[in-house]
C-alpha positions in Angstrom: -7.6 -1.9 -13.9 -5.7 -5.5 -14.5 -2.6 -5.5 -12.4 -0.9 -8.4 -13.7 2.5 -9.5 -11.9 4.6 -12.5 -12.8 8.2 -12.4 -10.7 10.9 -14.4 -9.0 13.7 -13.3 -6.8 16.5 -15.6 -5.1 16.9 -14.1 -1.7 19.7 -15.8 -0.2 18.6 -19.4 0.3 15.0 -18.7 -0.3 13.6 -18.4 -4.0 10.5 -16.2 -3.3 7.7 -16.4 -6.6 4.4 -14.6 -7.3 1.7 -15.1 -10.6 -1.2 -13.7 -10.2 -3.5 -11.2 -11.7 -5.5 -8.6 -9.7 -8.2 -6.9 -11.0 -10.4 -4.0 -8.8 -11.0 -4.6 -5.1 -8.2 -5.3 -2.6 -6.2 -8.4 -3.4 -4.7 -10.1 -0.2 -1.4 -11.8 -0.3 -2.2 -14.3 2.2 0.6 -16.6 4.0 2.5 -17.2 7.1 5.4 -14.5 8.1 8.3 -15.2 6.3 7.1 -16.4 2.9 8.1 -13.3 0.9 4.4 -11.8 1.0 6.4 -8.4 2.1 9.2 -8.7 -0.8 6.5 -9.1 -3.3 5.2 -5.5 -2.8 8.6 -4.6 -2.3 9.2 -5.5 -5.9 6.2 -4.3 -7.1 7.2 -0.6 -5.6 10.3 -0.6 -7.3 12.5 -1.3 -3.4 13.9 -5.2 -5.0 14.3 -5.6 -8.2 13.4 -9.0 -9.4 15.7 -11.4 -10.7 12.8 -12.1 -14.1 9.2 -11.3 -14.4 7.2 -8.1 -15.9 5.0 -6.1 -13.6 2.0 -3.9 -15.4 -0.5 -1.6 -14.7 -3.0 -1.6 -17.0 -1.7 -0.9 -20.2 2.2 0.5 -18.4 4.5 -1.9 -17.4 6.6 -0.9 -14.2 9.4 -3.9 -15.0 10.0 -6.3 -17.7 12.6 -7.1 -20.2 14.4 -3.4 -20.5 11.8 -1.2 -18.1 12.9 -1.1 -14.6 11.0 2.5 -13.6 11.8 4.1 -10.0 10.1 3.6 -7.3 8.5 7.5 -8.0 7.7 7.1 -11.4 5.5 4.1 -10.6 2.5 5.7 -9.6 1.8 2.9 -6.6 1.3 4.5 -3.0 3.4 2.1 0.0 1.7 1.8 3.5 4.0 0.2 5.4 3.4 -2.1 9.0 5.1 1.1 11.0 3.6 3.8 9.0 6.8 5.3 8.7 5.8 8.5 9.0 9.3 11.7 8.6 9.2 12.0 12.3 11.2 15.5 11.7 7.5 16.9 9.7 4.3 17.8 11.2 1.3 15.7 9.8 0.4 18.6 7.7 4.0 18.3 5.8 4.2 14.2 5.9 1.0 14.4 4.2 1.8 17.5 1.6 5.0 15.4 1.1 2.1 12.5 -0.6 0.2 15.4 -2.7 4.1 17.2 -3.9 4.9 14.0 -5.1 1.7 13.7 -7.5 2.1 15.5 -10.9 -0.8 17.9 -10.8 -2.4 16.3 -14.1 -2.3 12.6 -12.1 -3.9 13.9 -8.6 -7.7 12.4 -8.5 -7.7 13.2 -4.4 -7.6 17.0 -3.1 -6.1 17.6 0.0 -9.1 18.6 1.5 -10.5 15.9 0.4 -8.2 13.4 2.4 -8.8 15.2 5.3 -12.7 14.6 5.4 -12.2 11.2 3.8 -10.0 10.0 6.7 -10.9 12.4 9.9 -7.5 13.7 10.6 -7.9 17.5 9.8 -7.5 17.5 13.7 -4.1 16.6 13.4 -2.4 18.5 10.8 -0.2 20.5 13.8 0.9 17.5 15.3 3.9 15.6 15.4 4.1 12.4 14.4 5.5 10.7 17.4 2.5 11.9 19.5 -0.2 10.1 17.0 -1.5 7.2 18.3 -1.4 3.8 16.5 -4.4 4.4 15.0 -4.4 7.8 14.1 -0.8 7.1 12.7 -1.8 4.7 10.0 -4.8 7.1 9.0 -1.9 9.9 8.1 0.7 7.4 6.0 -3.1 6.6 4.3 -3.1 9.9 3.4 -0.4 10.6 2.3 -0.2 7.6 0.5 -3.4 8.3 -1.5 -2.5 11.9 -2.3 0.4 10.8 -4.4 -2.3 9.6 -6.9 -1.7 6.2 -6.6 -2.6 3.9 -9.9 -2.0 0.6 -6.8 -2.1 1.3 -3.0 0.3 -1.4 -1.4 -1.3 -2.3 2.0 1.9 -4.3 4.4 0.2 -5.7 7.7 -1.1 -2.2 8.4 -3.0 -3.3 11.2 -0.5 -5.3 12.9 0.8 -3.2 15.7 -2.6 -1.8 16.6 -5.1 -2.9 19.4 -8.0 -4.9 18.8 -10.9 -1.2 18.5 -7.9 0.7 16.7 -8.0 -1.9 14.5 -11.9 -2.4 13.7 -11.2 2.0 12.9 -8.5 0.9 10.4 -10.5 -2.4 8.3 -13.2 0.6 8.0 -10.9 3.3 6.5 -9.7 0.1 4.1 -13.0 -0.9 3.5 -14.1 2.9 2.5 -10.8 3.0 0.6 -12.0 -0.1 -1.4 -15.6 0.3 -2.1 -15.8 4.3 -2.3 -12.5 5.4 -3.7 -12.4 2.2 -5.4 -8.5 1.8 -5.9 -7.2 -1.3 -6.6 -5.7 -2.9 -3.0 -2.4 -5.5 -2.6 -2.8 -6.4 1.1 -0.5 -8.6 2.7 -1.3 -10.4 5.9 -1.0 -13.3 7.8 -4.2 -13.1 10.0 -6.8 -15.1 8.0 -9.9 -13.4 9.6 -8.5 -10.1 8.8 -8.8 -11.4 5.3 -11.7 -12.9 4.8 -13.3 -9.5 6.3 -11.6 -7.4 3.5 -10.6 -9.3 0.2 -11.6 -9.6 -2.8 -9.5 -12.6 -3.7 -7.0 -14.2 -2.0 -3.8 -15.3 -3.8 -1.5 -17.9 -1.5 1.9 -17.2 -0.3 4.5 -19.8 1.4 2.8 -22.3 3.5 
């Protein structure tokens, strides 16, 4: 399934623009901090409206002339740099939030399957504030996968982790890329990370 992105947005003094087509695998948006990589993800997710352009996943148009789908209608999963788990909900409820967002006909991963894939079954009764950085990112990834995305957005998911946890989460991302075969747009300014994970690299800024 092809991801076709051609967007432009003025933010203050900056003009953020991107034009590329992404196929299966992991497409890395690579460039220095402040280049607009996260803003591009936010446009794809529906959190930031482009001034012009289009965003398509396969045959579906998420944004274009006369079309601007709500974020919950886009079938896009988003994992933020800081996880952004709901602090007032235990891990089970965080995961079920993603699961319940997806109409049953769209679901391609079951709850128990996600627990096994990510190795997080033992965390279900924990509160987010009691999780390590790596555990929190696994749960955030699980919540995104359970929402039945056709595209997964990962915004510097390793940035706040120590070296050991970074290696663990990179292995999880590789399994999502290779086994689940969900197209991924991945933001990073770390060249070694991108060279290990990316199927394709799209330079942004710099």
